[in-house]
N, C-alpha and C positions, 0 to 999 in steps of 0.2 A: 789683839785678841783673836784667837782662832776659834771658829765655829764649825762643827761637823754639819754640813747641809743635808747629806744623805749617806746612809750606811748600807752598802750593798749586802744583800742577803744570800747571794749565790744561788738563787732559784730562777724564777722567770726574768729577774732583772740582770742576770749574769753576775760578773764580778771582775776583779783584777783589771780595772780600767787603766789604759796607758795613753791613748791619744788625747791631744789637747782639745779642750772644749771650744766651741765656736758659738757666736750669738746668732740666733735665727731671725727671720724677718719679723717674728712675733715678739721679739725681745727676750725669749727664753733661751736657755743653753742647750746645746746638742752635743752628744758624744757617743762613743761606742764602748762596749765591754765584751769580755770573754763569755761564751765561746763565739758569739756573733750577734750582738744586740745593738741596735741603734736606738738611743733613748733621748727623751726630752726631760729637762728638769727646770722648774721655775726658780728664781732667786730665793724664794721662800722654802724650797726643798720638796715641792710636789713632783714626784717622779712618774714618768709614763713611758712605757715601751712603745716605740714608734713602729719598728719593723725588725724582722730577723734578716741578717746579712750573712754572706757566705762564711765569714770567719771574723775574728777580731782584727781591728785595724790599729796599726802603730802610728800612721800619719793622721793628721786632722781631717775632718770632713770639709768638703767644699760646697757651698751653697750657690747655685746658679739658677735664678728664677724660682720655680716651684720645686726644684729637684736638689737632692743632696747626692754628692758623688764621693766615692772613696776607693781605696785599694786595700786588699788583704795580702799579707806576705805569703800565706799558704792557701789552702782550699783550691777549688777549681777542678776541672776535669783531669788535670795532671798533678794536682797538689802543688803547683808552682806559683800560685797567686791569682788574684782576680781584680778586675775593675768593676764596680757595681754602681747602680743608681737607685735611689729611693724616691718615689713619688707618692705622697700620702703615706699609706701603710704598706705599699707594694714595693718589694725589692726585686730588682732585675740585674742579672749578671750581664754586663756589656761585653766583657772579654775574659777569656781564660788564657793565661800565659802558658807557653808551650816549650820554652827553652830557646829555640832559634830567634824568637821575637822578644826575648827577655824572660826573666824569672825573678821571683822574690822582690816585689816592690815594697818599699818601706816609707818613703818620704811624703806620700800624699800627692795631691794634684794641685795645679795652678791653672787659672784660665788665661789664655793668651788674648792679645788684642784681636785676633782673627776669630774669636769665639770658640776655638777648640780648647781641649784640655791637654795639659802636658805633665809628664812625670818621669821618674827614673826607676831603674831596677838595679839591684845589687849584683846580679849575675845574668847569664844567658847572653844572647846576641852572637854575632859572628866570632867574637874573641872570648866569649864566656866571661866577660868582665863587666857586663851590664850594658844597658842602652838608655837613651833618652827617647821617649815615645810620645806620640800624639794620638788622641782619640777624639772623635767628634761627639757631641752630646747624644747622638743616636747610636754610637757604637762602632764606627768605622775606624779601624786601628792601623797605624803605620809606625815604623821605626824611623826616627829622625837622625839619630847618630848612634854608632856602635863604639863602645870603649874596647880597646884591644892593647893589652900591655906588651904583647910580642912584637907588634908592628908599630904601635904608637905610644910607647912608654912615656915619652915626654909630654904627651897630651893629658896624662892622668887617667886613672881608671877606678872603677867601683865607686859609684855615687850612692851612698846611703841616704844622704840629705835630699830633700825635695828641691824643686826649682823656685826661683823668685822672678816675678815680672818686674823688671826695672822701669824706672820712670822715663827711660828713653824708648820703651816699647820692646826691648830685647829680653831674652831669658838669661838668668844667671844661676850658677850652681857651683858645687865644689865636689872634689873627689877625695877619697881617703888615701889612695896610693898613687904612685907615679909622679911625673913632673921631673924637673931638673934635679931635685934632691931626693926623690923617692917618697916624699911625705904628703903628696897630694897637691891639688891645684885649685884655684878659683878660675872659672871659665865663663865665657859669654857664648850664647848660642842664638843664631837667628832662626826664624821660622822655616827657612829653606835648608837648614842643617849646617850653616856656616859656623864653625867652631874655632874659638881662639882662647888661648891661655892668657889670663891677666896677671896671675901671681902664682909663684911656686912656694909652697910652705917649706919651712926648715925647722928642724927639731928645736933650735934655740928660741924660735919665736912661736912654737907650737905646731902640733900636727894631730891628725885624727879628726877630720871634719865630718863627724857623723850627724850633727844637728843642722837643720835647715836654717840658713841665715835670714835676716830681715833687712829691709832697706828703710833707713830713717827718712823722715820727710825732707831732710836736707840733702838727700841723695847719697849718703854714706851707708855702706853695708856694715852690719854688726853680726858677729857669730861666735860660736863656741868651738874650741878645739880640746879634745879629750886628753891629749898627752902634750908633752913638751913644756916649754917655759923654763924659767931659771932652776926650778927644782922638779921638773917633769911631772907636774900635777895638772897640766892643762892651762889654757888661757882664754880670756875673752878678747876678741880682736875687733878692730874696725878697719875697713878698707874703702878708700875713696878713689873713684875712677872718673870723677868729673861729671857724674850724672846730675840732671837738673832737679831742683826742689819740686815737690808736688804736694797734694793734699791726700790724706788717707781718711776713709769714711768708716764709721763704726759699724755700718750695715751697707751691704751692696745689693740687698733685696729688701724692698719695703713697700709701703702703700701710700696713697694720697693722704695728706694731712698729718702724717707721722713726722716726728722730730728725729733727725739723725745728728750724730756728732761728727765734726770735721776737725782733724788735727793737721797742723802745718806750722809754718813759721811766718812771722810778720802779719799775723791775722788781726792785730789790734788796729791796723790801718785798712781793714776791709771796707770797701765801698759798695759792693754788690755780690750776690750769690745767684747762680743760675743753674737750673737743671735742664740739660740739653737745650740751653738757650732761653728757657723760660725763667723769668725773675722769681726769686723766693724771698720770703721774710727770714731774717737771721738775727742772731744774738751773739755778740762777741763776749766770751768769758775771760779769755786771757790772750796773750800774744801767740800762744800755740794751740788754742782750742776755742771752738765756737760751735753753735748749733744752728740748724736751718730747718724749716718746715717744708716738706715736699709739696709743691704747688699744684701738680697735675700728674697725669700718667706719662710723663715724658721720660722714657728710658733713654739713657745716654750718659755722657760725661758730665761731671759737676765741675763748675769753675768758680773760683773766688777771685775777684778783682781787688787788688791792694794798691797802695801808693807805690810799691816797688815793682808792680807788674801783675800778671795773671797766673794763678796757680791752677793746675788741672789734676783731676783724679786719674790714677793709672788704670783703673777698671771702670767700666760703665756701671751706673746705678740702674738696676732693674726695678721698675715700679709695677707691681702686680695689679691686674684689673680685678674688679669685684662687680657682680651682678646683684642688685638689690630687688629688682622686680621687672615686670614687663606688662604691657597693656596694648590690646586686649589679651585675655588669657586663652582665647580660642579664635579660630578663623580658618579660611580656606586659602588654597593656592592663589597667590597674587595679592593677598591682603597685606597691608602695611602694619608692622609691629614695632612698637617703641620699647627699647630696652634701656633701663636706667641703672646707674651704678656709679662707680668711680674708676679712674685710671683707664678710660675708654678712648682717649684722644688719639692713640696710635693704633687703633683697631685695624688688623690686617685681614681678618676673616670672621664670619659669623656662620654658625651651623645650627640646624634645628633637627634634633633626633639623628645627628650624624650626617645630615644632608647639608652641603654647603650652599649658602644663599648667594646667588649670582649678583643680586643688587642690594647694596646697603649704603647708608650715608652716615658719616660721623658728624653728629650735630654739635657735640661739645664733649668735654672730658667726662660728663655725667650722662650722656645720652647718645644712643645709636639707633637708627631706624633701618629696618630691613624688610624685604618682601619675602613672604613665604614661598620657597622654591618649589618647582614642579617635582613631584615624587616624594615630597616631605611627608613624614609620618609623625604621629603624636610622640613627643619626647622633650627632652630638656634643651635649652638654648645655651650655646657656648660661644664665647668671644675669645679671640686670640690676639695678643699684642706682642711687641718685642720683649715685654716684661714678663710674659707668661700667659696663662689662660685661666678663664673663669667659667663656671657652669652654674646655671640657675638651680635653685633648690626644688622648684616646682616644674611640672611639665606643661608644655603648651599643647593644647588639643587641636589637631587638624580636623576640620569638618569637611563634609562632602561639598 
């Protein structure tokens, strides 16, 4: 039975949605609509506009910590596309494509093991056939690889599809054209730009790799080809390259005590689950699916030990911190303040009114103690961890 969860009105909610929905850290769904709206919708259909973005997105959003990242095919200073970030309700353009550095990105972004974001453009670059690019979470952009049909036809060119982070840590993608048969390629890319063709598409087995493939937890890639096949109506393909099995998580950003889903194979024989090495309680539902409760603020890889070996997530799980209170609520420079909350075990900095505390102690996952720094002024307390940052709702009063 099909149920309409939300009917776009074409007003402040936008309309004509194209990009795939993703699950946010809060369990709600997030997506984008025309002409440039990032929205949230609950499974029950409660719709909220989160932020205005430069233009509509064709690729899905990417959630990293507290931030949503995406690309737009158009918009920007030269109308050649943008990369944007949304934090809370604030949208920031991280990069405007200019032609030589690529133009018209479609496939969205993927997070690499180095913490940077990677994507493709359909045009631009040195050969005007698109590029593979890297951008840091703060906006430093670089071209990793240039597609060029005049000089490197056999390598493939024009990548409409986004990249996939393989279970071996490398990046994988596909091109629409080029290769030995002219129908596109499947390629592997290292973070340093090492490019290798793994497969050349042929019309008989399908061509037109416009859609981003996915890697099954058994290490096999699956994807769509728009054309070709026995009657030229396209195919669904699988491609095995010997990549190891891994576990996929339903959420890669969450908070302490939340339950997340874990997909994989051989899970019925699971003996333990750990978040960055910290044991967690778990419940096996089937041989391919289980759940686990986030035990602490340990941002890192998730591992599942089974009778056949250990399975590891390809992406790190970010556990966001929360501040629930602090005591006392006022004090002078040099006083000790106790901050309470969750997800604090990996605290890397504490600030008061924007002033960084030079001295702090992580007492537990639920408590951090810091000393009011010299020069601090009345303001809110913030805590930063590898999983993100949290700010108190109330202000701490600095007294003389």
